[in-house]
C-alpha positions, 0 to 999 in steps of 0.5 A: 169506103175503100174502093178496092174492097167495094169492087171486090165485094161487088164482083163476088155478089155479081158472080153469085147465084145463091146468096144467103143474107143474114141481117140484124138491127143495123139494117133497120136503123136506117128506117128509124128503128133503134138497135140494141147494143150501140151507144144509142141502143135500147140496152142503154136505157134498159137492161137485157133482163127486161127482154127475158122470159123470166121478166115477162112472167114476173111483170107481163103488164110492164113487159108489154108497155116496154115492148110496144113502145120500143119493139113495135114499129108498124109505121116504119117503112123499108129503106133502100137496103131492104128494097134492093135485097127484095129486088135481088130475090126477085132477080133470082140472086138472093135465095133466103134472108135469115134475120134477127129482126122482128119488125117485118120490114123485109116482107114489107119491101117484098122479100118472100123467103124470109126466116124470122129467126127471133120471131115477130112483133106482129102477133102474140100467142097463148102459151097454153092453147096457142091461140094467136092475137094480133099486136093491135088486138093486144094494144086494145086489150091493154087499154080496156082490160086489167088482165089483158095478157091472160088468154080468153080461150083457155079453161086452165085455172092458173092464169100464168099458164095462159099468158099471151106472149109476143111471138118474139124470142126472149132471153131464156126463150126458144122459138120455132127455129130453135128446134133441131129440125129448124136449126138444121134447115137453116144450116142446110140453107147456109151450106148451099149458099155460094155467097154469105152476105151479113148486114147490120149485125155484130154476130155476137148473139148465139146461136145466130152468131154461129151461122157463118161457120156452116158455109162451105169452105171457100164461100165468101163471107161479105160483112157490111156493118159499122161495128166489128164482128168476130169474123172480120179477120177470118178466111174468105171474109170481106168487110165494109164498115159503112152504111148498109143502104149506101153500100148496097146502092153502089153495088146494085148500080154496078150490077144493074146500071140505071137506064138513062 
C-alpha cells in the first residue's frame, strides 16, 4: 500500500464530519462470504439470470435452493471493517452506510443508519398481500411442504400471484429504495456528505454505480477496492487497491490511537 496515498486518505477521513459510506460484496468477503463478479464469485458457477425476477417466477423452488445455499449466511460474523465503520458511526463521523449487501453484517456490527439498497435475505414477502416470512420459516416450509413458496394468507386463486419472494432486489426487479422518493433520499444523503467512502464495490451495477456522481463538487471520493472502478481516475478520487479490513485498521489506529 502506497504510504502517501494512505496518509492522504487518513487525513481526509480524520477531517471529515459527515462521511457517507457505500459498500459492496468486497467488504463481506473478509467474513467468508462469496462475492459475485470475481474469479471465485457466484457468477462463475451460475449465470446472472439465476438471480433474475423472471427465473424466480419460472422456477421458484430452484431459485430458493440456490439462494439459500449461496446468499443466506446467518452464521457469518462481521469483520474488522464492519466493526470500525460501526465505531465511526457511534463517534459521529459516519452518518450513513448505503450498501449493496444483503447479509446484514453492518447491523450485526452495530451500525444503525444502514440503507440496504438491494434488500435483505433475512425475510421474504408475499407478492400479493405483503405478508412477511423469515428466511428460517421459508427453509422449514421448503423441507416440509410441496408449494412452500405459495402464501397461505391469500385467497387469490392463481398461485403465481401469491408467490413468496425473498426481499432482495433481483435483476428486472425493484425495491423500496427504487422509488422516486427513495432514490431522492439517497441522493440527498450523498449530497450532504463531506467525504464519500466506497468499500468493496466496482461501482458497475446501476443505479448504485451512479451515486458518486451526486456528491458536491470538491467532495473527496475515497475508494478501497481490490479491483478497478469507473471512478478511479475522476477528479477528487483517492484509490487504494488493498484489503478493506487492513486499510481501515491502519486509518483507525491513526485517528483513534490505541491506549497503551
